[in-house]
C-alpha positions in Angstrom: -188.2 7.8 -56.0 -189.9 11.0 -55.1 -188.6 13.0 -52.1 -190.5 15.2 -49.8 -189.7 18.9 -50.0 -188.0 18.8 -46.6 -185.6 16.1 -47.8 -184.9 18.0 -51.0 -184.2 21.2 -49.1 -181.8 19.3 -46.8 -180.0 17.7 -49.8 -179.8 21.1 -51.5 -178.2 22.8 -48.5 -175.7 20.0 -48.0 -174.7 20.2 -51.7 -174.5 24.0 -51.6 -172.2 23.8 -48.5 -169.8 21.4 -50.3 -169.9 23.5 -53.5 -169.0 26.6 -51.5 -166.2 24.7 -49.8 -164.9 23.5 -53.2 -164.9 27.0 -54.6 -163.0 28.4 -51.5 -160.4 25.6 -51.9 -160.1 26.3 -55.6 -159.7 30.1 -55.0 -156.9 29.3 -52.5 -155.2 27.0 -55.0 -155.4 29.6 -57.7 -153.9 32.2 -55.3 -151.0 29.9 -54.5 -150.6 29.2 -58.3 -150.5 32.9 -59.1 -148.0 33.7 -56.3 -146.0 30.4 -56.6 -145.8 30.3 -52.8 -144.0 27.0 -52.7 -141.7 27.5 -55.7 -138.6 25.9 -54.0 -140.5 22.8 -53.0 -142.3 22.7 -56.5 -139.0 22.9 -58.4 -137.3 20.3 -56.2 -140.2 18.0 -56.9 -139.7 18.7 -60.6 -143.4 19.8 -61.2 -144.9 22.6 -63.2 -147.2 25.0 -61.5 -150.4 23.4 -62.8 -149.5 19.9 -61.6 -148.2 21.2 -58.3 -151.0 23.6 -57.3 -154.1 22.7 -59.4 -154.1 19.0 -60.3 -153.7 17.6 -56.8 -153.5 13.9 -56.4 -154.0 11.8 -59.4 -156.1 8.6 -59.5 -154.0 5.4 -59.8 -154.2 1.7 -59.3 -152.5 -0.1 -56.5 -149.9 -2.1 -58.3 -146.1 -1.7 -58.7 -145.5 -0.3 -62.1 -142.3 -0.1 -64.1 -141.9 2.3 -67.0 -139.1 3.9 -69.0 -138.0 7.5 -68.9 -139.2 9.0 -72.2 -135.8 10.8 -72.7 -133.0 8.4 -71.6 -134.9 5.1 -71.3 -133.8 4.4 -67.8 -136.2 2.0 -66.0 -138.3 3.5 -63.2 -140.5 1.7 -60.7 -143.4 3.2 -58.9 -145.6 1.8 -56.1 -148.8 2.6 -58.1 -149.9 3.0 -61.7 -149.3 6.8 -61.5 -146.0 7.0 -63.2 -143.7 9.9 -64.2 -142.9 10.8 -67.8 -139.2 11.5 -67.0 -136.6 10.4 -64.5 -135.5 13.2 -62.1 -132.1 13.8 -63.8 -133.7 14.2 -67.3 -136.5 16.3 -65.8 -133.8 18.6 -64.2 -131.7 18.8 -67.3 -134.6 19.4 -69.7 -136.7 21.5 -67.2 -139.7 19.3 -67.8 -142.5 18.4 -65.3 -142.2 14.8 -64.2 -146.1 14.5 -64.0 -147.2 15.9 -67.3 -144.1 16.3 -69.4 -144.7 20.0 -70.0 -142.2 22.9 -69.3 -141.7 23.3 -65.6 -142.1 27.1 -65.9 -145.0 26.9 -68.3 -143.1 28.5 -71.1 -143.7 27.6 -74.8 -140.5 26.5 -76.5 -139.0 26.2 -79.9 -136.4 23.7 -78.8 -135.3 21.7 -75.8 
């Protein structure tokens, strides 16, 4: 389908507007990431800075899902297919992000 130039221009301007909005939101998220503005809430949620500030919501299916904590093996049930790697007690003890399993403070480690 070939569009008229007026329609192409309108589409271009709409997409440009959304791209500018996306860039502004990304800049805001990066500023929050750098300053860790919500550190207390982030740590209580057991998430690393990347998962908390930059990843946003994850795509998941709408189905109750049961999985095991990768550290202690306790059974965990979630209302969607978006499941955590670790239970909250293990995440707290090991200082690991429940979402991605990485270090909650983004530090490389030689041991747990």
